[in-house]
Phi, psi and omega in degrees: 000310185289325176298320176299317177301315178300311182295320180293321179294315181292321179294321177295321176297315180297315182290330177296311181292327175298316178297319177295319179297317183296323184269005174070038182295128182286343179274353185295323180299313177299320180295319179296313178303315181298319180292318180290336176284322185272336183299317176299320180297315178299322181295314182297318182293316179293326179293318179295318177297319181299314181296317179300311178298320179296320179294320176301317185287321193247344190059030181231140177289127182295334179293347179281349188228078189305317180290320175296322177301311183301307183294317183299313181287327177296312180291321176302317181293322182292321181296314178298324179295317180297316180298327181279312189291321187302304179293325182293312180294328178290324176295320177297318179298318182291316189269340187249345180253165180263007184286344185258007184294128181091353184231028185300316185294311176300321182294318181296316180299316174299324178298313183291324176297318181294314177299318177300321180297314183292316176296334181277317188293314186298306181293326182283318179268345186301315180296324180291322179293318177293328178289321175303318177299313180297320177307313182291311189293319181288330174297325182279321194253323182276166181271157180262011176209159177227142183238145176222100182059242180269353178277151173210138174238143182207110181233145189298324186264016181232151174222147190234133173255118185136161177216121178051048190239165176281344178218132176238152165261121186255127170251132179235153179204121179220181185295343183256322185221162168210161182160196187228144169237157167261121184253114182253142175257115179257123178239153176224173186288351180259011177067024176271074185280143180215153173259141178240124187252127179237118182292136175260307178203130180234123183245142173281131178277109185286147174290148181291325179224147175081197182279158180289143178274345180245135179246000000 
């Protein structure tokens, strides 16, 4: 559903600019220059926000996990681009083309409905999308076990960043929750090794449609 929304939003933006280009719209050059000016700024901002959110969630620098960083920032940027393009392209369509003459009221209603859908979908589904990204990235890049002396833990719904370390970052994901723990290895001279688990951030996995199943 969300992929369809992204594709429709991008297709709508492309068709809007194609229509303006085909009809020789005089404002298109200014609009294009403005967009090309703001896109690099948006890219820098979304990258910074993506890194900041990941650090808040995990207490881990995202630069330590390059594949996770790439996937996380790419999807985060696409989500931000959809939030930007959808209302902007629709406003350009309303104000710059002649396709809406005589239908201003209906067009404005459609505009507000479309914007409302995007503003509803991104916050509600955004966390689910990002957790799905983390599911994929951590399965590929992170380890499936953690060791502390003679102790070893290995669980199907967990991934661990670190190797034979005194501290791991643990990512877990199941149908009800997802999030991060800090996993510390405590050792003593008697070989009484223990793991100490400290929650960093735990999120409820929201349902895509309807009410959440977990309270």
